[in-house]
CHARMM internal coordinates of N, CA and C (Angstrom, degrees):
IC EDIT
DIST 1 N 1 CA 1.4381
DIST 1 CA 1 C 1.4559
ANGL 1 N 1 CA 1 C 115.68
DIST 1 C 2 N 1.3208
ANGL 1 CA 1 C 2 N 120.31
DIHE 1 N 1 CA 1 C 2 N 151.57
DIST 2 N 2 CA 1.4653
ANGL 1 C 2 N 2 CA 120.50
DIHE 1 CA 1 C 2 N 2 CA -173.55
DIST 2 CA 2 C 1.6356
ANGL 2 N 2 CA 2 C 102.95
DIHE 1 C 2 N 2 CA 2 C -127.77
DIST 2 C 3 N 1.2993
ANGL 2 CA 2 C 3 N 113.47
DIHE 2 N 2 CA 2 C 3 N 132.40
DIST 3 N 3 CA 1.5260
ANGL 2 C 3 N 3 CA 121.68
DIHE 2 CA 2 C 3 N 3 CA 179.25
DIST 3 CA 3 C 1.5072
ANGL 3 N 3 CA 3 C 106.95
DIHE 2 C 3 N 3 CA 3 C -119.89
DIST 3 C 4 N 1.3081
ANGL 3 CA 3 C 4 N 113.26
DIHE 3 N 3 CA 3 C 4 N 127.85
DIST 4 N 4 CA 1.5151
ANGL 3 C 4 N 4 CA 120.77
DIHE 3 CA 3 C 4 N 4 CA 169.55
DIST 4 CA 4 C 1.5114
ANGL 4 N 4 CA 4 C 107.71
DIHE 3 C 4 N 4 CA 4 C -109.69
DIST 4 C 5 N 1.3329
ANGL 4 CA 4 C 5 N 117.41
DIHE 4 N 4 CA 4 C 5 N 116.31
DIST 5 N 5 CA 1.4409
ANGL 4 C 5 N 5 CA 124.72
DIHE 4 CA 4 C 5 N 5 CA -176.39
DIST 5 CA 5 C 1.5391
ANGL 5 N 5 CA 5 C 111.67
DIHE 4 C 5 N 5 CA 5 C -112.63
DIST 5 C 6 N 1.3947
ANGL 5 CA 5 C 6 N 111.79
DIHE 5 N 5 CA 5 C 6 N 127.09
DIST 6 N 6 CA 1.5369
ANGL 5 C 6 N 6 CA 113.64
DIHE 5 CA 5 C 6 N 6 CA 172.32
DIST 6 CA 6 C 1.5051
ANGL 6 N 6 CA 6 C 106.95
DIHE 5 C 6 N 6 CA 6 C -91.77
DIST 6 C 7 N 1.4425
ANGL 6 CA 6 C 7 N 112.54
DIHE 6 N 6 CA 6 C 7 N 130.43
DIST 7 N 7 CA 1.4173
ANGL 6 C 7 N 7 CA 118.62
DIHE 6 CA 6 C 7 N 7 CA -171.55
DIST 7 CA 7 C 1.5070
ANGL 7 N 7 CA 7 C 107.50
DIHE 6 C 7 N 7 CA 7 C -116.87
DIST 7 C 8 N 1.2134
ANGL 7 CA 7 C 8 N 119.93
DIHE 7 N 7 CA 7 C 8 N 131.30
DIST 8 N 8 CA 1.5278
ANGL 7 C 8 N 8 CA 123.34
DIHE 7 CA 7 C 8 N 8 CA 168.41
DIST 8 CA 8 C 1.4777
ANGL 8 N 8 CA 8 C 111.43
DIHE 7 C 8 N 8 CA 8 C -98.06
DIST 8 C 9 N 1.2845
ANGL 8 CA 8 C 9 N 113.68
DIHE 8 N 8 CA 8 C 9 N 150.81
DIST 9 N 9 CA 1.4868
ANGL 8 C 9 N 9 CA 123.30
DIHE 8 CA 8 C 9 N 9 CA 173.99
DIST 9 CA 9 C 1.6800
ANGL 9 N 9 CA 9 C 110.69
DIHE 8 C 9 N 9 CA 9 C 92.84
DIST 9 C 10 N 1.2431
ANGL 9 CA 9 C 10 N 114.84
DIHE 9 N 9 CA 9 C 10 N 11.53
DIST 10 N 10 CA 1.4954
ANGL 9 C 10 N 10 CA 118.36
DIHE 9 CA 9 C 10 N 10 CA 168.41
DIST 10 CA 10 C 1.4212
ANGL 10 N 10 CA 10 C 113.77
DIHE 9 C 10 N 10 CA 10 C -93.35
DIST 10 C 11 N 1.3543
ANGL 10 CA 10 C 11 N 118.73
DIHE 10 N 10 CA 10 C 11 N 131.96
DIST 11 N 11 CA 1.4850
ANGL 10 C 11 N 11 CA 121.65
DIHE 10 CA 10 C 11 N 11 CA -172.83
DIST 11 CA 11 C 1.5833
ANGL 11 N 11 CA 11 C 110.02
DIHE 10 C 11 N 11 CA 11 C -127.59
DIST 11 C 12 N 1.2482
ANGL 11 CA 11 C 12 N 119.83
DIHE 11 N 11 CA 11 C 12 N -16.44
DIST 12 N 12 CA 1.5210
ANGL 11 C 12 N 12 CA 116.14
DIHE 11 CA 11 C 12 N 12 CA -169.15
DIST 12 CA 12 C 1.5443
ANGL 12 N 12 CA 12 C 112.41
DIHE 11 C 12 N 12 CA 12 C -158.87
DIST 12 C 13 N 1.1752
ANGL 12 CA 12 C 13 N 117.37
DIHE 12 N 12 CA 12 C 13 N -179.47
DIST 13 N 13 CA 1.5789
ANGL 12 C 13 N 13 CA 127.56
DIHE 12 CA 12 C 13 N 13 CA 179.00
DIST 13 CA 13 C 1.5227
ANGL 13 N 13 CA 13 C 109.45
DIHE 12 C 13 N 13 CA 13 C -58.29
DIST 13 C 14 N 1.2773
ANGL 13 CA 13 C 14 N 113.39
DIHE 13 N 13 CA 13 C 14 N -37.71
DIST 14 N 14 CA 1.4735
ANGL 13 C 14 N 14 CA 114.99
DIHE 13 CA 13 C 14 N 14 CA -175.06
DIST 14 CA 14 C 1.6037
ANGL 14 N 14 CA 14 C 107.58
DIHE 13 C 14 N 14 CA 14 C -70.18
DIST 14 C 15 N 1.2492
ANGL 14 CA 14 C 15 N 115.86
DIHE 14 N 14 CA 14 C 15 N -34.60
DIST 15 N 15 CA 1.4637
ANGL 14 C 15 N 15 CA 120.76
DIHE 14 CA 14 C 15 N 15 CA 175.69
DIST 15 CA 15 C 1.4918
ANGL 15 N 15 CA 15 C 108.45
DIHE 14 C 15 N 15 CA 15 C -63.85
DIST 15 C 16 N 1.2361
ANGL 15 CA 15 C 16 N 119.09
DIHE 15 N 15 CA 15 C 16 N -46.97
DIST 16 N 16 CA 1.4983
ANGL 15 C 16 N 16 CA 122.14
DIHE 15 CA 15 C 16 N 16 CA 174.30
DIST 16 CA 16 C 1.4858
ANGL 16 N 16 CA 16 C 112.23
DIHE 15 C 16 N 16 CA 16 C -53.98
DIST 16 C 17 N 1.2629
ANGL 16 CA 16 C 17 N 117.45
DIHE 16 N 16 CA 16 C 17 N -51.05
DIST 17 N 17 CA 1.4410
ANGL 16 C 17 N 17 CA 123.69
DIHE 16 CA 16 C 17 N 17 CA -179.17
DIST 17 CA 17 C 1.5693
ANGL 17 N 17 CA 17 C 111.15
DIHE 16 C 17 N 17 CA 17 C -56.68
DIST 17 C 18 N 1.3682
ANGL 17 CA 17 C 18 N 116.71
DIHE 17 N 17 CA 17 C 18 N -47.12
DIST 18 N 18 CA 1.3746
ANGL 17 C 18 N 18 CA 121.58
DIHE 17 CA 17 C 18 N 18 CA -177.64
DIST 18 CA 18 C 1.5679
ANGL 18 N 18 CA 18 C 110.51
DIHE 17 C 18 N 18 CA 18 C -62.85
DIST 18 C 19 N 1.2808
ANGL 18 CA 18 C 19 N 115.78
DIHE 18 N 18 CA 18 C 19 N -44.98
DIST 19 N 19 CA 1.4791
ANGL 18 C 19 N 19 CA 117.98
DIHE 18 CA 18 C 19 N 19 CA -177.02
DIST 19 CA 19 C 1.5174
ANGL 19 N 19 CA 19 C 110.75
DIHE 18 C 19 N 19 CA 19 C -70.84
DIST 19 C 20 N 1.2920
ANGL 19 CA 19 C 20 N 113.61
DIHE 19 N 19 CA 19 C 20 N -35.55
DIST 20 N 20 CA 1.4595
ANGL 19 C 20 N 20 CA 117.00
DIHE 19 CA 19 C 20 N 20 CA -179.71
DIST 20 CA 20 C 1.5531
ANGL 20 N 20 CA 20 C 109.77
DIHE 19 C 20 N 20 CA 20 C -63.75
DIST 20 C 21 N 1.3587
ANGL 20 CA 20 C 21 N 114.30
DIHE 20 N 20 CA 20 C 21 N -42.91
DIST 21 N 21 CA 1.5248
ANGL 20 C 21 N 21 CA 114.98
DIHE 20 CA 20 C 21 N 21 CA 178.48
DIST 21 CA 21 C 1.4626
ANGL 21 N 21 CA 21 C 113.39
DIHE 20 C 21 N 21 CA 21 C -66.82
DIST 21 C 22 N 1.3382
ANGL 21 CA 21 C 22 N 116.60
DIHE 21 N 21 CA 21 C 22 N -35.83
DIST 22 N 22 CA 1.4451
ANGL 21 C 22 N 22 CA 117.71
DIHE 21 CA 21 C 22 N 22 CA -179.30
DIST 22 CA 22 C 1.5138
ANGL 22 N 22 CA 22 C 107.86
DIHE 21 C 22 N 22 CA 22 C -67.20
DIST 22 C 23 N 1.2391
ANGL 22 CA 22 C 23 N 119.73
DIHE 22 N 22 CA 22 C 23 N -41.19
DIST 23 N 23 CA 1.5657
ANGL 22 C 23 N 23 CA 119.79
DIHE 22 CA 22 C 23 N 23 CA -173.44
DIST 23 CA 23 C 1.5643
ANGL 23 N 23 CA 23 C 107.16
DIHE 22 C 23 N 23 CA 23 C -70.25
DIST 23 C 24 N 1.4283
ANGL 23 CA 23 C 24 N 111.94
DIHE 23 N 23 CA 23 C 24 N -48.46
DIST 24 N 24 CA 1.5161
ANGL 23 C 24 N 24 CA 115.40
DIHE 23 CA 23 C 24 N 24 CA -176.12
DIST 24 CA 24 C 1.5013
ANGL 24 N 24 CA 24 C 112.59
DIHE 23 C 24 N 24 CA 24 C -63.67
DIST 24 C 25 N 1.4391
ANGL 24 CA 24 C 25 N 116.78
DIHE 24 N 24 CA 24 C 25 N -20.06
DIST 25 N 25 CA 1.4748
ANGL 24 C 25 N 25 CA 117.54
DIHE 24 CA 24 C 25 N 25 CA 175.64
DIST 25 CA 25 C 1.6204
ANGL 25 N 25 CA 25 C 114.21
DIHE 24 C 25 N 25 CA 25 C -75.65
DIST 25 C 26 N 1.2715
ANGL 25 CA 25 C 26 N 118.13
DIHE 25 N 25 CA 25 C 26 N -0.26
DIST 26 N 26 CA 1.4488
ANGL 25 C 26 N 26 CA 117.81
DIHE 25 CA 25 C 26 N 26 CA 178.43
DIST 26 CA 26 C 1.4986
ANGL 26 N 26 CA 26 C 110.32
DIHE 25 C 26 N 26 CA 26 C -88.26
DIST 26 C 27 N 1.3683
ANGL 26 CA 26 C 27 N 117.36
DIHE 26 N 26 CA 26 C 27 N 145.04
DIST 27 N 27 CA 1.4697
ANGL 26 C 27 N 27 CA 118.30
DIHE 26 CA 26 C 27 N 27 CA 174.55
DIST 27 CA 27 C 1.5250
ANGL 27 N 27 CA 27 C 109.35
DIHE 26 C 27 N 27 CA 27 C -69.13
DIST 27 C 28 N 1.2942
ANGL 27 CA 27 C 28 N 118.36
DIHE 27 N 27 CA 27 C 28 N 145.20
DIST 28 N 28 CA 1.4740
ANGL 27 C 28 N 28 CA 118.35
DIHE 27 CA 27 C 28 N 28 CA 168.88
DIST 28 CA 28 C 1.6133
ANGL 28 N 28 CA 28 C 107.42
DIHE 27 C 28 N 28 CA 28 C 93.59
DIST 28 C 29 N 1.3430
ANGL 28 CA 28 C 29 N 119.36
DIHE 28 N 28 CA 28 C 29 N -6.15
DIST 29 N 29 CA 1.4574
ANGL 28 C 29 N 29 CA 117.91
DIHE 28 CA 28 C 29 N 29 CA 174.44
DIST 29 CA 29 C 1.5020
ANGL 29 N 29 CA 29 C 109.52
DIHE 28 C 29 N 29 CA 29 C -83.44
DIST 29 C 30 N 1.3360
ANGL 29 CA 29 C 30 N 117.58
DIHE 29 N 29 CA 29 C 30 N 121.08
DIST 30 N 30 CA 1.4998
ANGL 29 C 30 N 30 CA 122.33
DIHE 29 CA 29 C 30 N 30 CA -176.54
DIST 30 CA 30 C 1.4971
ANGL 30 N 30 CA 30 C 109.81
DIHE 29 C 30 N 30 CA 30 C -91.83
DIST 30 C 31 N 1.3459
ANGL 30 CA 30 C 31 N 119.41
DIHE 30 N 30 CA 30 C 31 N -41.84
DIST 31 N 31 CA 1.3974
ANGL 30 C 31 N 31 CA 120.91
DIHE 30 CA 30 C 31 N 31 CA 179.48
DIST 31 CA 31 C 1.5069
ANGL 31 N 31 CA 31 C 107.62
DIHE 30 C 31 N 31 CA 31 C -145.51
DIST 31 C 32 N 1.3598
ANGL 31 CA 31 C 32 N 116.85
DIHE 31 N 31 CA 31 C 32 N 155.74
DIST 32 N 32 CA 1.4646
ANGL 31 C 32 N 32 CA 122.66
DIHE 31 CA 31 C 32 N 32 CA -177.96
DIST 32 CA 32 C 1.4970
ANGL 32 N 32 CA 32 C 108.34
DIHE 31 C 32 N 32 CA 32 C -151.29
DIST 32 C 33 N 1.3843
ANGL 32 CA 32 C 33 N 115.86
DIHE 32 N 32 CA 32 C 33 N 124.61
DIST 33 N 33 CA 1.3499
ANGL 32 C 33 N 33 CA 121.81
DIHE 32 CA 32 C 33 N 33 CA 175.41
DIST 33 CA 33 C 1.5083
ANGL 33 N 33 CA 33 C 111.97
DIHE 32 C 33 N 33 CA 33 C -124.53
DIST 33 C 34 N 1.3250
ANGL 33 CA 33 C 34 N 122.68
DIHE 33 N 33 CA 33 C 34 N 115.90
DIST 34 N 34 CA 1.4878
ANGL 33 C 34 N 34 CA 123.30
DIHE 33 CA 33 C 34 N 34 CA -174.86
DIST 34 CA 34 C 1.5200
ANGL 34 N 34 CA 34 C 111.16
DIHE 33 C 34 N 34 CA 34 C -119.03
DIST 34 C 35 N 1.2971
ANGL 34 CA 34 C 35 N 116.83
DIHE 34 N 34 CA 34 C 35 N 138.30
DIST 35 N 35 CA 1.4598
ANGL 34 C 35 N 35 CA 124.13
DIHE 34 CA 34 C 35 N 35 CA 169.53
DIST 35 CA 35 C 1.5171
ANGL 35 N 35 CA 35 C 104.75
DIHE 34 C 35 N 35 CA 35 C -135.20
DIST 35 C 36 N 1.3401
ANGL 35 CA 35 C 36 N 117.10
DIHE 35 N 35 CA 35 C 36 N 171.04
DIST 36 N 36 CA 1.3647
ANGL 35 C 36 N 36 CA 123.53
DIHE 35 CA 35 C 36 N 36 CA -177.76
DIST 36 CA 36 C 1.6408
ANGL 36 N 36 CA 36 C 108.00
DIHE 35 C 36 N 36 CA 36 C -60.30
DIST 36 C 37 N 1.3196
ANGL 36 CA 36 C 37 N 116.88
DIHE 36 N 36 CA 36 C 37 N 117.69
DIST 37 N 37 CA 1.3127
ANGL 36 C 37 N 37 CA 120.47
DIHE 36 CA 36 C 37 N 37 CA 179.95
DIST 37 CA 37 C 1.4392
ANGL 37 N 37 CA 37 C 121.96
DIHE 36 C 37 N 37 CA 37 C 92.20
DIST 37 C 38 N 1.3485
ANGL 37 CA 37 C 38 N 114.82
DIHE 37 N 37 CA 37 C 38 N -7.60
DIST 38 N 38 CA 1.5693
ANGL 37 C 38 N 38 CA 121.71
DIHE 37 CA 37 C 38 N 38 CA -179.17
DIST 38 CA 38 C 1.4701
ANGL 38 N 38 CA 38 C 113.22
DIHE 37 C 38 N 38 CA 38 C -152.98
DIST 38 C 39 N 1.2729
ANGL 38 CA 38 C 39 N 116.54
DIHE 38 N 38 CA 38 C 39 N 148.84
DIST 39 N 39 CA 1.4272
ANGL 38 C 39 N 39 CA 128.06
DIHE 38 CA 38 C 39 N 39 CA 171.91
DIST 39 CA 39 C 1.5716
ANGL 39 N 39 CA 39 C 111.06
DIHE 38 C 39 N 39 CA 39 C -132.91
DIST 39 C 40 N 1.2269
ANGL 39 CA 39 C 40 N 111.40
DIHE 39 N 39 CA 39 C 40 N 136.04
DIST 40 N 40 CA 1.5225
ANGL 39 C 40 N 40 CA 118.47
DIHE 39 CA 39 C 40 N 40 CA 174.19
DIST 40 CA 40 C 1.5679
ANGL 40 N 40 CA 40 C 106.46
DIHE 39 C 40 N 40 CA 40 C -117.17
DIST 40 C 41 N 1.3217
ANGL 40 CA 40 C 41 N 112.30
DIHE 40 N 40 CA 40 C 41 N 126.42
DIST 41 N 41 CA 1.4388
ANGL 40 C 41 N 41 CA 117.22
DIHE 40 CA 40 C 41 N 41 CA -174.35
DIST 41 CA 41 C 1.4734
ANGL 41 N 41 CA 41 C 111.79
DIHE 40 C 41 N 41 CA 41 C -131.49
DIST 41 C 42 N 1.3030
ANGL 41 CA 41 C 42 N 118.43
DIHE 41 N 41 CA 41 C 42 N 123.97
DIST 42 N 42 CA 1.4412
ANGL 41 C 42 N 42 CA 123.95
DIHE 41 CA 41 C 42 N 42 CA 173.90
DIST 42 CA 42 C 1.5953
ANGL 42 N 42 CA 42 C 104.55
DIHE 41 C 42 N 42 CA 42 C -100.56
DIST 42 C 43 N 1.3828
ANGL 42 CA 42 C 43 N 115.30
DIHE 42 N 42 CA 42 C 43 N 128.03
DIST 43 N 43 CA 1.3497
ANGL 42 C 43 N 43 CA 117.02
DIHE 42 CA 42 C 43 N 43 CA -173.93
DIST 43 CA 43 C 1.5278
ANGL 43 N 43 CA 43 C 114.16
DIHE 42 C 43 N 43 CA 43 C -149.01
DIST 43 C 44 N 1.2494
ANGL 43 CA 43 C 44 N 118.61
DIHE 43 N 43 CA 43 C 44 N 160.65
DIST 44 N 44 CA 1.4040
ANGL 43 C 44 N 44 CA 123.55
DIHE 43 CA 43 C 44 N 44 CA 175.58
DIST 44 CA 44 C 1.5959
ANGL 44 N 44 CA 44 C 109.29
DIHE 43 C 44 N 44 CA 44 C -93.14
DIST 44 C 45 N 1.3609
ANGL 44 CA 44 C 45 N 116.77
DIHE 44 N 44 CA 44 C 45 N 111.93
DIST 45 N 45 CA 1.4003
ANGL 44 C 45 N 45 CA 117.33
DIHE 44 CA 44 C 45 N 45 CA -174.35
DIST 45 CA 45 C 1.4785
ANGL 45 N 45 CA 45 C 117.60
DIHE 44 C 45 N 45 CA 45 C -70.39
DIST 45 C 46 N 1.3533
ANGL 45 CA 45 C 46 N 113.95
DIHE 45 N 45 CA 45 C 46 N -9.89
DIST 46 N 46 CA 1.4547
ANGL 45 C 46 N 46 CA 115.38
DIHE 45 CA 45 C 46 N 46 CA 176.23
DIST 46 CA 46 C 1.6058
ANGL 46 N 46 CA 46 C 110.46
DIHE 45 C 46 N 46 CA 46 C -83.06
DIST 46 C 47 N 1.3366
ANGL 46 CA 46 C 47 N 116.53
DIHE 46 N 46 CA 46 C 47 N -14.35
DIST 47 N 47 CA 1.4595
ANGL 46 C 47 N 47 CA 118.56
DIHE 46 CA 46 C 47 N 47 CA -176.75
DIST 47 CA 47 C 1.5431
ANGL 47 N 47 CA 47 C 110.10
DIHE 46 C 47 N 47 CA 47 C -108.37
DIST 47 C 48 N 1.3382
ANGL 47 CA 47 C 48 N 116.66
DIHE 47 N 47 CA 47 C 48 N -19.99
DIST 48 N 48 CA 1.5562
ANGL 47 C 48 N 48 CA 115.65
DIHE 47 CA 47 C 48 N 48 CA -177.60
DIST 48 CA 48 C 1.4878
ANGL 48 N 48 CA 48 C 104.70
DIHE 47 C 48 N 48 CA 48 C -151.63
DIST 48 C 49 N 1.2562
ANGL 48 CA 48 C 49 N 120.93
DIHE 48 N 48 CA 48 C 49 N 143.08
DIST 49 N 49 CA 1.4672
ANGL 48 C 49 N 49 CA 129.04
DIHE 48 CA 48 C 49 N 49 CA -177.98
DIST 49 CA 49 C 1.5094
ANGL 49 N 49 CA 49 C 105.10
DIHE 48 C 49 N 49 CA 49 C -100.27
DIST 49 C 50 N 1.4402
ANGL 49 CA 49 C 50 N 112.41
DIHE 49 N 49 CA 49 C 50 N 156.62
DIST 50 N 50 CA 1.4947
ANGL 49 C 50 N 50 CA 118.83
DIHE 49 CA 49 C 50 N 50 CA 175.50
DIST 50 CA 50 C 1.5074
ANGL 50 N 50 CA 50 C 111.75
DIHE 49 C 50 N 50 CA 50 C -56.03
DIST 50 C 51 N 1.3312
ANGL 50 CA 50 C 51 N 113.93
DIHE 50 N 50 CA 50 C 51 N -33.15
DIST 51 N 51 CA 1.5141
ANGL 50 C 51 N 51 CA 117.90
DIHE 50 CA 50 C 51 N 51 CA -171.92
DIST 51 CA 51 C 1.5046
ANGL 51 N 51 CA 51 C 107.48
DIHE 50 C 51 N 51 CA 51 C -73.70
DIST 51 C 52 N 1.3316
ANGL 51 CA 51 C 52 N 120.84
DIHE 51 N 51 CA 51 C 52 N -26.23
DIST 52 N 52 CA 1.4917
ANGL 51 C 52 N 52 CA 125.80
DIHE 51 CA 51 C 52 N 52 CA 176.10
DIST 52 CA 52 C 1.4904
ANGL 52 N 52 CA 52 C 109.72
DIHE 51 C 52 N 52 CA 52 C -69.44
DIST 52 C 53 N 1.4263
ANGL 52 CA 52 C 53 N 116.02
DIHE 52 N 52 CA 52 C 53 N -38.06
DIST 53 N 53 CA 1.4462
ANGL 52 C 53 N 53 CA 119.33
DIHE 52 CA 52 C 53 N 53 CA 177.28
DIST 53 CA 53 C 1.5340
ANGL 53 N 53 CA 53 C 109.99
DIHE 52 C 53 N 53 CA 53 C -64.91
DIST 53 C 54 N 1.3344
ANGL 53 CA 53 C 54 N 113.97
DIHE 53 N 53 CA 53 C 54 N -48.32
DIST 54 N 54 CA 1.4243
ANGL 53 C 54 N 54 CA 119.83
DIHE 53 CA 53 C 54 N 54 CA 177.17
DIST 54 CA 54 C 1.5262
ANGL 54 N 54 CA 54 C 114.72
DIHE 53 C 54 N 54 CA 54 C -53.80
DIST 54 C 55 N 1.3318
ANGL 54 CA 54 C 55 N 114.13
DIHE 54 N 54 CA 54 C 55 N -47.49
DIST 55 N 55 CA 1.4587
ANGL 54 C 55 N 55 CA 118.09
DIHE 54 CA 54 C 55 N 55 CA 179.85
DIST 55 CA 55 C 1.4978
ANGL 55 N 55 CA 55 C 108.83
DIHE 54 C 55 N 55 CA 55 C -65.52
DIST 55 C 56 N 1.3145
ANGL 55 CA 55 C 56 N 123.95
DIHE 55 N 55 CA 55 C 56 N -33.40
DIST 56 N 56 CA 1.5625
ANGL 55 C 56 N 56 CA 125.81
DIHE 55 CA 55 C 56 N 56 CA 178.40
DIST 56 CA 56 C 1.4526
ANGL 56 N 56 CA 56 C 107.59
DIHE 55 C 56 N 56 CA 56 C -63.49
DIST 56 C 57 N 1.3406
ANGL 56 CA 56 C 57 N 115.45
DIHE 56 N 56 CA 56 C 57 N -45.29
DIST 57 N 57 CA 1.4501
ANGL 56 C 57 N 57 CA 121.02
DIHE 56 CA 56 C 57 N 57 CA -178.57
DIST 57 CA 57 C 1.5279
ANGL 57 N 57 CA 57 C 111.21
DIHE 56 C 57 N 57 CA 57 C -60.97
DIST 57 C 58 N 1.4194
ANGL 57 CA 57 C 58 N 116.47
DIHE 57 N 57 CA 57 C 58 N -53.51
DIST 58 N 58 CA 1.3694
ANGL 57 C 58 N 58 CA 118.70
DIHE 57 CA 57 C 58 N 58 CA -174.21
DIST 58 CA 58 C 1.6067
ANGL 58 N 58 CA 58 C 107.91
DIHE 57 C 58 N 58 CA 58 C -67.38
DIST 58 C 59 N 1.3008
ANGL 58 CA 58 C 59 N 118.92
DIHE 58 N 58 CA 58 C 59 N -35.36
DIST 59 N 59 CA 1.5036
ANGL 58 C 59 N 59 CA 123.14
DIHE 58 CA 58 C 59 N 59 CA 176.23
DIST 59 CA 59 C 1.5463
ANGL 59 N 59 CA 59 C 116.18
DIHE 58 C 59 N 59 CA 59 C -64.54
DIST 59 C 60 N 1.3005
ANGL 59 CA 59 C 60 N 112.92
DIHE 59 N 59 CA 59 C 60 N -13.93
DIST 60 N 60 CA 1.5447
ANGL 59 C 60 N 60 CA 115.91
DIHE 59 CA 59 C 60 N 60 CA -173.70
DIST 60 CA 60 C 1.5104
ANGL 60 N 60 CA 60 C 109.51
DIHE 59 C 60 N 60 CA 60 C -86.10
DIST 60 C 61 N 1.2935
ANGL 60 CA 60 C 61 N 121.60
DIHE 60 N 60 CA 60 C 61 N -6.79
DIST 61 N 61 CA 1.4636
ANGL 60 C 61 N 61 CA 125.87
DIHE 60 CA 60 C 61 N 61 CA 176.53
DIST 61 CA 61 C 1.5255
ANGL 61 N 61 CA 61 C 109.04
DIHE 60 C 61 N 61 CA 61 C 164.33
DIST 61 C 62 N 1.3622
ANGL 61 CA 61 C 62 N 112.21
DIHE 61 N 61 CA 61 C 62 N -155.13
DIST 62 N 62 CA 1.4632
ANGL 61 C 62 N 62 CA 117.89
DIHE 61 CA 61 C 62 N 62 CA -176.06
DIST 62 CA 62 C 1.5528
ANGL 62 N 62 CA 62 C 109.26
DIHE 61 C 62 N 62 CA 62 C -83.32
DIST 62 C 63 N 1.2587
ANGL 62 CA 62 C 63 N 121.28
DIHE 62 N 62 CA 62 C 63 N 56.83
DIST 63 N 63 CA 1.4185
ANGL 62 C 63 N 63 CA 126.14
DIHE 62 CA 62 C 63 N 63 CA -167.30
DIST 63 CA 63 C 1.5313
ANGL 63 N 63 CA 63 C 105.23
DIHE 62 C 63 N 63 CA 63 C -113.16
DIST 63 C 64 N 1.3229
ANGL 63 CA 63 C 64 N 120.11
DIHE 63 N 63 CA 63 C 64 N 148.13
DIST 64 N 64 CA 1.4916
ANGL 63 C 64 N 64 CA 124.13
DIHE 63 CA 63 C 64 N 64 CA 172.61
DIST 64 CA 64 C 1.5650
ANGL 64 N 64 CA 64 C 107.74
DIHE 63 C 64 N 64 CA 64 C -136.81
DIST 64 C 65 N 1.2715
ANGL 64 CA 64 C 65 N 114.46
DIHE 64 N 64 CA 64 C 65 N 166.00
DIST 65 N 65 CA 1.4161
ANGL 64 C 65 N 65 CA 126.26
DIHE 64 CA 64 C 65 N 65 CA 178.13
DIST 65 CA 65 C 1.4827
ANGL 65 N 65 CA 65 C 113.28
DIHE 64 C 65 N 65 CA 65 C -95.74
DIST 65 C 66 N 1.3116
ANGL 65 CA 65 C 66 N 116.62
DIHE 65 N 65 CA 65 C 66 N 116.15
DIST 66 N 66 CA 1.5240
ANGL 65 C 66 N 66 CA 120.35
DIHE 65 CA 65 C 66 N 66 CA -178.76
DIST 66 CA 66 C 1.5159
ANGL 66 N 66 CA 66 C 111.36
DIHE 65 C 66 N 66 CA 66 C -92.20
DIST 66 C 67 N 1.3095
ANGL 66 CA 66 C 67 N 114.67
DIHE 66 N 66 CA 66 C 67 N -19.81
DIST 67 N 67 CA 1.3874
ANGL 66 C 67 N 67 CA 121.01
DIHE 66 CA 66 C 67 N 67 CA -177.18
DIST 67 CA 67 C 1.4831
ANGL 67 N 67 CA 67 C 115.47
DIHE 66 C 67 N 67 CA 67 C 170.52
DIST 67 C 68 N 1.3500
ANGL 67 CA 67 C 68 N 117.92
DIHE 67 N 67 CA 67 C 68 N 168.95
DIST 68 N 68 CA 1.4872
ANGL 67 C 68 N 68 CA 119.13
DIHE 67 CA 67 C 68 N 68 CA -178.90
DIST 68 CA 68 C 1.5474
ANGL 68 N 68 CA 68 C 106.87
DIHE 67 C 68 N 68 CA 68 C -157.01
DIST 68 C 69 N 1.3086
ANGL 68 CA 68 C 69 N 108.84
DIHE 68 N 68 CA 68 C 69 N 159.19
DIST 69 N 69 CA 1.5001
ANGL 68 C 69 N 69 CA 118.29
DIHE 68 CA 68 C 69 N 69 CA 170.15
DIST 69 CA 69 C 1.5334
ANGL 69 N 69 CA 69 C 106.93
DIHE 68 C 69 N 69 CA 69 C -133.48
DIST 69 C 70 N 1.3163
ANGL 69 CA 69 C 70 N 115.30
DIHE 69 N 69 CA 69 C 70 N 152.88
DIST 70 N 70 CA 1.5225
ANGL 69 C 70 N 70 CA 118.98
DIHE 69 CA 69 C 70 N 70 CA 176.72
DIST 70 CA 70 C 1.5139
ANGL 70 N 70 CA 70 C 110.52
DIHE 69 C 70 N 70 CA 70 C -132.45
DIST 70 C 71 N 1.3321
ANGL 70 CA 70 C 71 N 111.74
DIHE 70 N 70 CA 70 C 71 N 140.29
DIST 71 N 71 CA 1.5677
ANGL 70 C 71 N 71 CA 115.69
DIHE 70 CA 70 C 71 N 71 CA 179.62
DIST 71 CA 71 C 1.4692
ANGL 71 N 71 CA 71 C 103.10
DIHE 70 C 71 N 71 CA 71 C -142.99
DIST 71 C 72 N 1.3711
ANGL 71 CA 71 C 72 N 113.98
DIHE 71 N 71 CA 71 C 72 N 160.76
DIST 72 N 72 CA 1.3995
ANGL 71 C 72 N 72 CA 124.14
DIHE 71 CA 71 C 72 N 72 CA -178.17
DIST 72 CA 72 C 1.4889
ANGL 72 N 72 CA 72 C 111.95
DIHE 71 C 72 N 72 CA 72 C -84.51
END
COOR INIT
IC SEED 1 N 1 CA 1 C
IC BUILD
């Protein structure tokens, strides 16, 4: 499954690095690409839930989720 998340509160490369580390630290994440304002995550939905990914993003700093899309 692929998740594209719009993230508010990101401003720089350090934010990108922090969010990337938080997402990659989750079990079941196959691939992760982060840029300022957006993360694309390929993951195994049997190992990790979308809500876990959202929690990791929010927990990485003063970030919030503005929206998301899911595709297979």
